[in-house]
C-alpha angles and dihedrals in degrees: 000000000000107000102176132033119175126193144165102070123137149131115301135163121250111278093030131113139239134179120215124199130197125191114200135187119262093248088050097044104037118094096000141111105243123215147173128235131184135204121198120196113284092008134097123255110273133195118255107178148317143213130210128244092264093043094238105104123057133177125195138192109253091247094066103026111128092018104058129055128193122203134165138207109210094190091059099034090236136136123194137196118205107201116195133173089020123198132204086252090066091068109122146106105278121214133182130215144152111274142202134192117242135155094357095308141093108240135180109263101235091185090070101046136035102207142001121265119242092269126219125260121238119189123181117192121205 
């Protein structure tokens, strides 16, 4: 069963905007903080941000704070990432996942999904 499907990536110039969307299965989405991660070539996957179950509280990595906004639609099992003022350093494959907070970090909650989605490529040109 496909649990996480990301879309919305593309090629954009620095300073531009993109909106990513992730559709999750009910089991993966329900009762979970949902988050976004990204992985640039040659680097480890890193946390981008997360949104609480009720969609009110959000947390972001310092590198994207003030530029990115996460939201969720609980009726549609979707989580979105609005990315503004994009920079070349934002270039990466973006993934969504349920998350949990442990030992001072936001981590993917592997109890709620079996494998990552295919991700969506975001490329920001300078």
